[in-house]
N, C-alpha and C positions, 0 to 999 in steps of 0.2 A: 770292764763290766760296769754297767750303769744300774743303779738301784734307786728307786723312789721311796724315800722314807715318808710315811703318811700318818696323819692323826686327825681325827674329827672330834669336835665337841658337839653335843646334841641336846635336844630338849628333854630327853629322859634316857634311862638305861634300857628301856623296852624297845628293841630294834624293830618291832612290828609297827610301832606308832611314832618313834622318835624321828625328829627332823634335824638335819645337820645345821648347826648354828655357827660353826667355824671350821675352816680348813687350814691345816698347816702341812706343807709338803716341801721336801728338799730333795733335789736330784743330786746324787753323789756318785763319784767314781769309787768303786770298791777295789782295794788293793790288799791282798792277803787277808788279814782279819780286821782291817780298819776301814772306816768310811772317812776318807781323808778330804778329798776336794769337793766342796759344795759348788755345783755348777749353776744352780738356779734355785730359787725358793719362792713359795707362794704362801701368803698369810692373809686371810680375809674372813670377815664375818659374813654370814649367810642368813637371809631371812626373806620370807614373803608373807602376805596377809593370811595365807591358809594355815600357817603354823599354829600349834596349840600354845597356850599361855605358858611362859616359863614358870617352873615351880621354884619355890624358895630354896629347895635343896640344890637344884641345878645352879641357881644364882650364887649360892654360898660356895659351891665347889669350884665353879669356873670363873666367877666374877663377872660373867657376861650378863648384862641387864637389858631390859626392853628398850630403854632410851638409847643404849649403845647400838642395838640392832636397828632401831628406827633411824638413827642418825648416820650410821656408817656401813651398814650391810649391803652386800650385793645380792641380787636374786640368785636362786640356785643355778639357773642357766648361765648367768655371767660368771659365777664362781667356778662352775665346772668347765667353762670355756678357758678360764685361767689355768685350771688343773690340766686340761687337755693340752695346753701349750707346752707342758713339760714332757709329754709322751712322744716317743719316737720308736722306731724299730730297733734302736740300740738299747732299749730298756729291757733288762734281764729279769728283774724281780721288783715286787712291791713289798715293803716291810712295814708292818704296823706293830705296835707294841702288843695290843690285844686284837690280833687278826680277826678272830671270830666276830667281835663286835663291830670293828671298823669296816670289814668287808661287807657285812650284812647292811650296815648303814649306807655304804656306797651303792650297793646294788639296789636297795629300796629307793634311794633318792633318784637314781638313774631311771628306774621304772616309773616313779611318780611324775617325773618331769619329761617323760617321753623322749629320753635321750638315748634309747637303746639302739638306734640306727646311726648314732654318731660314731665315726670310725675311731676316734681317739678314746671314747669311753669303751668301745668294744675291745680295743687293744689293751686298755688298762684292765678290763674285766677278764681277759684271757691270759694276761701275764701271770705267772705263778706268784701267789701271795705267801709270805713267810711271817711268822710270829716271833717278834723279838723277845717275848716272854718265855715261850715254851720250846722254840726251835734252837735256842742257844744252850748247848749242853752244859757249859760252865755255870749257868744259872741254877742248876740242880743242887749245887753244893750250898746254896744259901737258903735260909729259913723263910724269908719273905720275898715274894715276887712282885711287890709293888714297884713301880718305876723308880720312885725316889729311893727306896731302900736298895734296889739293885745298883743304882748309880753310885750310891755311897759305898757299897761293897766293892765296886770297881775303882774307887778313889776319885770319883767325879764330884766336884762341888755342886751342891744343890741349894738354890734359893727357894724356900717353900712358898714364897709369895708369887713365884712365877709358874708354879705347877698348875696343870689343868687348863693351860692355854695352849692351843694346838701347836703353834710353831715352837714354843718353849719345850713342849714335850718331845717334839721331833728332834730338836737340838740336843736334848738330854739323851734321847735314844741313840743318836749318832755317836 
């Protein structure tokens, strides 16, 4: 079974206006209850001139700054082409830590950039999405469902300086 672990960072928490500023994705083979083998990974900053200005709150949380985007970001089309390169008919699930947020961001960005006819984006949109926060029953025994706190509860070492960067959060989720 193949699973795409996926996380986005964005310009805000409001999914109706937020734009994706970073994609982190990892394609893994799922065996029993572990995501063991990482087959492929994508980590890229995303930006174009139509984006709203980054708020200080977003900069403080993610560490992503405007100069970083200006210097290193790919356009949404380029970034989604990279993500599409991970999609095949062997993909069984997409897993995001906060599925409601990440799936809405994904669908909105696909629509804004007229990628709705792209077969890879359609496959990704039609693949079942799961939430690593609420769809894992063992999480219910813990008081806090923040990714960092859950990781610690499961005995995973966490470097707070690496939180809220998409690929780091994907690796932590794995």
